[in-house]
N, C-alpha and C positions, 0 to 999 in steps of 0.2 A: 205887192206882187201876189199872184194867186197861190203860189206854193210856199208862202212865208206866213209866219204867225208871230204873235207877241208872246214873250216868255219872261218869267221872273228868274233872274240868274244870280247865283252866289259868285261873288268876285273876290273872296278872301277877306272881306271887311264886314263889320256889323251892319252895313247898309247894302242891300242887294240892288240890282238895277233891272229895268225892263229893257229887253233887247229883242231884235228881230231874229228869228231862227227858222230854219226850214221845217215845214210840217212833217212830222215823222211818217214813215212808210212801213208797211209790213216787211219785215226782214226774215222772219221765221214762220213756218206754217202754223205755229201755235199762238201767234201774235194777234192782237186786235188794236186798232186805232180808234180812240174815243175823242169826240168833241166835248169839251168840258162845259157843264151847265152851272154847277155850283161847286165851290171848294171852301177850304178854310186853312188857317195857319195853326200849326202845332208848336208846343214848347220845344219839341225836338228840332224844329226849324231854327228856333232861336239858339239852341245848343250848337247847331252848325255854324251860325253866324258868329258865335262867341269863340269858335275854333275848337270846340270840345269833341267834334266828330271827325277824326283825321281821315276816315275813309271817303268823306265828301270833299272833292277837290274843286279848285277854281273853275268856273265855267259851267258848273252843273245847274240845270233847271231844278228848282226846289219843289217840294210838295209831295205828299203821299196820301192825300185824302181827296175825296170828291165824288160827285155823281155826274153822269154825262150820257151822251147818245153815241152808240156804236156807229162808226163811219164805214169801217171795212174790217174783214177778218181773214186770217190765213186759212188755207185749205183744210187744216187739221182741226179747226175750231168747230165744235158741234153744238154747243149749248147756246150760242149767241149768233145773231145776224145783224146786218146793217139796219139801223132804225131802232134797235132795242135800247131801252133806258136802263142804265146799270149803275150799281154802287161799286166803286173801285176799292178793293181791300188794300190796306196799308202793307200787307204781307203778300208777297208773290210766292205761290206754291206750285212746284212741279208735280206734286202728288205721288211721285214715284221713288224719290230718294229715300234713304234709310230714315232721315229725320222726319220727312213728311209722313212716312208710314208709321212712325212712332207718335204721330200727333203733335209734333213740334216744328211746323213749317217755318217758324221764325228763323230756323237754322238750315233751311232748304239749301242744298248744295248748288242749286241754280236759281236761287231766289232769296227769300227772306225779306228783310228791309232793304230793298234795293232802290225803290222809287224815291227820287229826290235825294239819294244818298250816293249810290254807285252807278245809277243810270238816271236819265232825265225823268223828272217827275211831273206832277199834276198842276203845278202853278203856271200853266200855259194854256193857250187856246185849244191845243190838241196834245194827246199823250199816247204813247205806244205801251200797251200792257202785255208783258210776256205771260205765257201759260194762262191765256185768257179764260179758258174753261174753268179753272180752279182758282182764279185770282180776281173774279168779279162775281157779283150777285145781281139777279134781276130786281129792279125796283118794283114796289107795290103801289097800287093805285090808292090805297087807303091811308096814306101818310104823306106829309109834305116833303118836298125836296130837302128842306132844312133838317127835318127829323132824320132823314136817311143819310145825309152827309155825316151825321154823328156816328153812324155805324161803320164808317170807313176805319176809324181808329179809336176815338175817345171812349165810347161805351164798351167795345170789346176789351180794350186795355184796362179800364176800370174794373170790369167784371172778372177778367181772367187773372190779371196780376194782383189785384187787390182783394176782391171778395172771395174768389175760389181759392187762390193761393193762401189767403188769410184764414181759410176754414171758418167763415162766418156761419153760425148755426142758430136755429131758433132758441131764443132766450139768452143768447150770449151778449157780451158787451164789446163794443167796437169803438175805437178812436181813429179818426182820420186826421193826420197832420198835414195841413195844407188844403185849402178849399178853392183851388183853381179848377179848371174844367175837368181834369182827371179825378181830383179829389171829390168834386161834386158828383161826377159820374159814379164813383165808388159809393157815395151816399145814396144815390138813386137805386143802384143795382143791389146794394146790401139789403135794402128793404124787401127784396124778393125772398130773402131767407129768414125774415122775422126775428132779427136780434131785439133784445129787450131795450138796449140803450145804444145810441149812436152819438158819440161826442165828436164835434168838429172843432179843430184848433187852428187858428190863423191869426195873423197880425191885423188883417183888414176887417174893420167893422162891417163894411158893406157886404163882403163875402160871407161873413158870419150870419148876417140877416138873411142873405140868400139861402144859406144852409138851413136855417130854421124853416124857411118857407118850403124847402124841398124835403123836409121830414126829419131833420136832426132833432134828437130829444134834448141835447144840451150843446152849448157852444162855450168855448174858452178862448179868450184873447191871449195870444202868446205873450209871455213875459216871465219875470222871475218866479212867479208863483203858479205858473200854468200846470206844472207837474203836480203840485199839491192840490190844485183844484180837481184834477182828474182823479187823484186818489180819494179825495173827499166824496166825489160823485159815486165812486165804486166801493165805498166803505173800506178804503185802505187796501183793497185787493189788486187794483190795477185792471187792465182790460184783457179780454181773451184774444182779441185781434187788434193790432195797431197797424194802420196802413200809412206808410211814408209816401207822400205825394208831392214832395218838394225837391229833394235831391241835394241837400246841404248837410255838412257835418253836424251842425247844431240840431237839425230836425231828426237826423238819424239817432243822435244821442237821446233826444227826448223820447223817441220810440222805445229805447232800451230802458229808460227810466219809468215808463208807465205800463210796460207789458207785465201781465200777471204770470204767476207760476203756471207752467204748462201752456202758455200762450204762444201766439205766432206774430212775428214781425213780417209783414208783406211789403217789400220795397217796390214802389212804383216810380220813384224819382230817378232821373238820369243824373248820375253823379260825375261831375267833372274834376273832382279832387278826392283825395283819399279820405276815408272816414275811419274812426276807431271803433272796434268791437270790444266792449269791456267785459271780457270773459272772467276777469278777476271778480266781477260781481254776478255774472250770469251763469257760470259754469255748472251750478247745481240747481238751476231753476227750470230745467226741462223745457226750454223754449225752442222754437223753430224759427229760422230766418229764411225767407224765400226771396229769390231774385228771378229775373227773367225778362224776356222780350215778348210782347203780345204775339199770340199765334193766330188770332182772328178765327178760331174754330167755333166761337160762340155766335158768329154773326147771323147765321140762319135763325137761331133761336131768338135772338134779340129782334130780328126783323119781324118775326111773328108777334112779338109783344108790342112793337111799334105799330104794326098794322092793326092790331086789335084795340089800340088805344090804351093799353096797360101802361105803356111808357110813352111820354111825349116830351121830347127834349129839345126840339128845334128852337122853340121860343124860350125855354128855360135856360139853356146854355148859350144860345146864339144871341148875343147882346148887341152886336154891331154888324152893319152890312156895308160893303163897299163894292163899287164896280172894279173890274179887273184893272182898268186904267189907273185906279187909285191905290194900287197895291203898296206903293211906298208909304202912303198915309196909313194903310191898314197895318203895316208892320210897325210904324211909329206908335200907333194906338196900342198894339199888342205888347210892344216893349214896355210901355208905361201902363200896364193893365190895371193896376190898383188905382192909379190916378184917374184913369178914364172909366173905371167901373166896368172893365171889359172881361168877358169870359172867352167864348169862342167868337171870332169874327167870321162872318159869312162873305165869301167872294162870289160875285155875280159876273158870269162871263157873257 
């Protein structure tokens, strides 16, 4: 039917389903309807499927990343028109509430992380974007679609949560615990700030090899002596910044074990279970722990870097490509990312 589309839907189990849904329509003057061109799967989507995101309920169309072509816009949308190629931000921003005015649109009172969470998302042939003027970015001609998909979420997340929250500085030492897409994104964007050492820690040898190819100065395979290896690399001092990019109690503890006096633990991982903060060991070490949800306020800057060729991540992080009709296989591949040597999977609509 002409007014129907295919969509990837959360049904309350770890395996989503492809269903027919009505093509979304403009319901508010600030909306835009976008025909998807490319998308991807995020670890947050897996967290939803595991039941770790209670705000996402059965029947929700998943996804919060992608690029596409504007099909229609509400009467109040001034920055975009039908036919424009756009990057969809993972964060919806009204630009007017107190949180948006403070520069933390992740907590926008009429937005934030809503796509694929509390409203239908981008893993469908069409998506409705609220507050379109401040929740999309024009695509550039000087970079591939795959490069620009990474600006929806993974690169802003890595830069803002990891590198900037972690206070990476020239000459500093950095450890990244976890070398999935967000961890490798932190590795790529940390180099913009010229740290002296970047140590990447992971269980997966393939991902550690990838980390070395992307600029890590050292890699450590996670295991009983991983902490000692980091201390040896840093002359017994620990690291100035440690970025947690996994979301498990064991990896958060490792961060506490390797952070230097005066250092920062920047949490990127989505935690579905409680973790322990060992203040009995850390109370006098002058450390900072940061948490948060990406605000996607760095997207315009990152887009300039991608357009100039300073950062090229589409082929570095995009390891697999699937047609939208193959979305179930795409999820199966991403669930077993280590086995399949997968980082980001690109979805072609």
